[in-house]
C-alpha positions as CSV (number, residue, x, y, z in Angstrom):
1,M,-133.7,56.8,-41.7
2,S,-136.4,57.0,-44.5
3,Q,-136.1,58.7,-47.7
4,K,-137.8,62.0,-47.8
5,P,-140.7,61.3,-50.7
6,F,-140.3,63.2,-54.0
7,T,-143.5,63.4,-56.1
8,T,-143.1,63.5,-59.8
9,V,-146.4,64.1,-62.1
10,F,-146.2,63.6,-65.9
11,A,-149.2,65.4,-67.5
12,I,-150.0,63.5,-70.7
13,Y,-152.5,63.7,-73.5
14,P,-153.5,62.0,-76.7
15,D,-151.3,61.4,-79.5
16,L,-148.3,62.8,-77.4
17,T,-144.5,61.7,-78.6
18,H,-144.4,58.8,-76.0
19,L,-140.5,59.0,-75.9
20,D,-140.7,62.4,-74.7
21,F,-142.6,61.0,-71.6
22,T,-141.3,57.5,-71.4
23,G,-137.5,58.4,-71.8
24,P,-137.7,61.0,-68.5
25,H,-140.0,58.4,-66.8
26,Q,-137.4,55.7,-67.0
27,V,-134.8,58.1,-65.3
28,L,-136.9,60.1,-62.5
29,C,-138.7,57.1,-61.3
30,R,-135.5,55.9,-60.0
31,L,-134.9,59.4,-57.9
32,P,-134.6,58.3,-54.1
33,G,-138.0,58.3,-52.5
34,A,-139.6,58.6,-55.9
35,T,-143.6,58.7,-56.1
36,T,-144.2,58.9,-60.0
37,I,-147.7,59.5,-61.2
38,V,-148.9,59.6,-64.8
39,A,-152.1,61.7,-65.0
40,S,-154.1,62.9,-67.6
41,R,-157.4,65.1,-68.1
42,D,-160.1,62.4,-67.7
43,G,-158.0,59.5,-66.3
44,G,-157.9,55.9,-67.8
45,E,-156.3,55.1,-71.1
46,I,-153.9,57.6,-73.2
47,V,-153.3,56.5,-76.9
48,A,-150.1,58.1,-77.7
49,E,-148.3,58.5,-81.0
50,G,-148.0,55.6,-83.0
51,G,-151.0,53.6,-81.2
52,L,-149.0,52.9,-77.8
53,V,-151.5,52.7,-75.1
54,I,-150.7,54.2,-71.8
55,G,-152.9,52.7,-69.1
56,R,-154.3,53.7,-66.0
57,T,-153.5,57.5,-66.0
58,R,-154.9,59.2,-62.6
59,K,-157.3,62.3,-63.1
60,L,-154.7,65.6,-62.9
61,S,-157.9,67.3,-61.0
62,E,-157.5,64.4,-58.4
63,I,-153.8,65.1,-57.4
64,E,-153.5,67.8,-54.6
65,Q,-149.7,68.6,-55.2
66,C,-146.2,67.4,-56.7
67,D,-142.6,68.4,-56.2
68,L,-142.1,68.2,-60.1
69,I,-144.3,68.3,-62.8
70,C,-143.2,67.4,-66.4
71,V,-145.4,67.9,-69.7
72,P,-144.1,66.0,-72.5
73,G,-144.7,67.1,-76.2
74,G,-146.5,66.1,-79.5
75,M,-147.8,67.0,-82.6
76,T,-151.0,67.8,-80.9
77,A,-149.3,70.2,-78.3
78,T,-150.7,73.3,-79.6
79,E,-154.4,71.7,-79.8
80,V,-153.9,70.7,-76.2
81,A,-152.7,74.1,-75.3
82,L,-156.3,75.2,-75.9
83,D,-157.8,72.7,-73.7
84,E,-158.8,74.8,-70.8
85,A,-159.5,72.0,-68.4
86,F,-155.8,70.3,-68.8
87,V,-153.9,73.7,-68.9
88,S,-155.7,75.0,-65.7
89,E,-154.9,71.9,-64.1
90,V,-151.1,71.9,-65.2
91,R,-151.1,75.3,-63.7
92,R,-152.6,74.6,-60.8
93,L,-150.2,72.0,-60.0
94,A,-147.2,73.8,-61.5
95,L,-147.5,77.0,-59.1
96,G,-147.2,74.6,-56.0
97,A,-144.5,72.5,-57.3
98,Q,-140.6,73.0,-56.6
99,Y,-139.8,72.4,-60.4
100,I,-141.7,73.0,-63.6
101,T,-140.6,71.3,-66.5
102,S,-141.5,70.2,-70.1
103,V,-139.8,68.0,-72.9
104,C,-140.0,69.2,-76.4
105,T,-143.4,71.4,-77.4
106,G,-144.6,70.4,-74.0
107,S,-143.0,74.1,-73.3
108,L,-145.8,75.5,-75.6
109,I,-148.5,73.9,-73.2
110,L,-146.5,75.3,-70.2
111,G,-146.7,78.7,-72.0
112,A,-150.6,78.5,-72.5
113,A,-150.5,77.7,-68.7
114,G,-148.8,81.2,-68.0
115,L,-145.7,79.7,-66.6
116,L,-143.2,80.9,-69.1
117,Q,-143.5,84.6,-69.4
118,G,-140.2,86.5,-69.7
119,K,-138.5,83.0,-69.1
120,R,-135.9,81.1,-71.6
121,A,-137.2,78.2,-72.8
122,A,-136.3,75.2,-75.1
123,C,-138.3,73.7,-77.6
124,H,-138.1,71.4,-80.7
125,W,-136.2,73.2,-83.3
126,A,-139.2,73.1,-85.8
127,W,-141.8,74.8,-83.0
128,R,-139.1,77.0,-81.2
129,G,-140.5,79.9,-82.7
130,L,-144.1,79.5,-81.4
131,L,-142.5,80.3,-77.9
132,P,-142.9,84.4,-78.1
133,E,-146.7,83.9,-78.5
134,F,-146.5,82.8,-74.5
135,G,-144.0,85.7,-73.7
136,A,-141.4,83.1,-73.4
137,I,-137.8,83.9,-74.6
138,P,-136.6,80.9,-77.3
139,D,-133.3,79.1,-76.5
140,D,-131.6,76.6,-78.5
141,G,-130.0,74.6,-75.7
142,R,-130.6,71.0,-75.2
143,V,-131.7,71.5,-71.6
144,V,-132.6,75.0,-70.3
145,R,-132.8,76.4,-66.7
146,D,-134.6,79.2,-65.8
147,G,-135.0,79.8,-62.3
148,N,-137.0,76.7,-61.3
149,V,-138.2,76.1,-64.6
150,F,-136.3,73.4,-66.8
151,T,-137.4,72.7,-70.5
152,G,-135.7,70.2,-72.8
153,G,-135.6,70.4,-76.6
154,G,-136.9,67.8,-79.1
155,V,-137.7,64.2,-78.1
156,T,-134.2,62.6,-77.0
157,A,-133.3,65.7,-75.2
158,G,-135.8,64.5,-72.6
159,I,-133.3,62.0,-71.4
160,D,-130.6,64.5,-71.1
161,F,-133.0,67.1,-69.1
162,A,-134.1,64.0,-66.9
163,F,-130.5,63.2,-65.8
164,T,-130.2,67.1,-65.1
165,M,-132.9,66.9,-63.0
166,V,-131.6,63.9,-61.1
167,A,-128.3,66.0,-60.6
168,E,-130.3,68.8,-59.1
169,I,-132.5,66.9,-57.0
170,A,-130.4,63.9,-55.7
171,G,-126.6,65.3,-56.5
172,E,-124.3,64.7,-59.2
173,G,-122.6,61.5,-57.8
174,Y,-126.4,59.9,-57.8
175,A,-126.8,61.0,-61.5
176,K,-123.6,59.7,-62.7
177,A,-124.1,56.2,-61.2
178,L,-127.6,56.4,-62.7
179,T,-126.0,57.3,-66.0
180,L,-123.9,54.3,-65.8
181,G,-126.7,51.9,-64.5
182,L,-128.8,52.8,-67.4
183,E,-125.6,52.8,-69.9
184,Y,-126.8,56.1,-71.3
185,A,-123.8,56.7,-73.9
186,P,-125.4,57.9,-76.9
187,S,-123.6,57.6,-80.2
188,P,-126.0,57.7,-83.0
189,P,-125.3,56.2,-86.5
190,F,-126.2,59.5,-88.2
191,S,-124.8,62.9,-87.3
192,A,-128.2,64.6,-88.2
193,G,-130.1,65.1,-85.2
194,R,-130.3,69.1,-85.0
195,P,-130.4,71.4,-88.1
196,E,-126.9,72.5,-87.7
197,L,-125.6,69.1,-87.9
198,A,-127.6,67.7,-90.6
199,D,-127.0,68.0,-94.5
200,H,-129.0,70.2,-96.8
201,D,-131.1,67.8,-98.4
202,T,-132.1,66.0,-95.0
203,L,-133.0,69.3,-93.4
204,S,-135.0,70.7,-96.4
205,R,-136.8,67.5,-96.4
206,V,-137.7,67.5,-92.7
207,A,-138.2,71.4,-92.7
208,A,-140.7,71.1,-95.7
209,N,-142.7,68.3,-93.9
210,M,-142.9,70.5,-90.6
211,D,-143.8,73.4,-92.7
212,K,-147.3,71.8,-93.6
213,A,-148.3,71.8,-90.2
214,M,-147.0,75.3,-89.2
215,G,-150.1,77.2,-90.4
216,Q,-152.5,75.4,-88.0
217,R,-150.0,75.3,-85.2
218,L,-149.3,79.0,-85.4
219,A,-153.0,79.7,-85.4
220,E,-153.3,77.5,-82.5
221,A,-150.4,78.8,-80.6
222,Q,-151.7,82.6,-80.8
223,E,-155.2,81.8,-80.1
224,A,-153.8,79.9,-76.6
225,G,-151.4,82.8,-76.3
226,A,-154.3,85.5,-76.3
227,R,-156.3,83.0,-73.7
228,M,-153.3,83.1,-71.5
229,R,-153.0,86.9,-71.6
230,A,-156.8,87.3,-70.8
231,R,-156.6,85.5,-67.9
232,P,-156.9,87.3,-64.5
């Protein structure tokens, strides 16, 4: 008997953090019956953070529907949240999807699309405080579920999120086997991957760097939130 198709769409954009996309893509493309589509506003090549070129993306507007939509994050996420063409396509596909998902600051784009109002959501720790601009409830979990909305925390949490989705869709046994097949057994050389784990000097250094971008990102999030609330 043939496996029922399951279509995942990754909605990507220039300067995204590519591990937010490639980590979950590596896992979700192995779902039974998987059709995995990488799409962008205009189609074609997308240049991700660090100059990585992601080619042959499809136009979001050309995709009729999907079972799961995933929006990765990036330092340009709040700027992209102001791209009405991108945000409207994300909203259209999400409203017809079984699962609405994001990684890292991708949740801010889901928020701009009006998909997180009253819902708990994860985000990168430095930008989690922007979620209320979209009526969302910040949650510091690595993977957060609220109904059919699944959001991952910062960057590497996207891999945990993807295995969570595999268990949800294909069952825990399949997810465990895939975990072993991909030898997913993280053991970081430094215990500094979350603010509560990092030493004071490390946290201060990174927080100071993030603070440099906060003014612009906050202003963009506030404008995107205002646009979201003004939509019919």
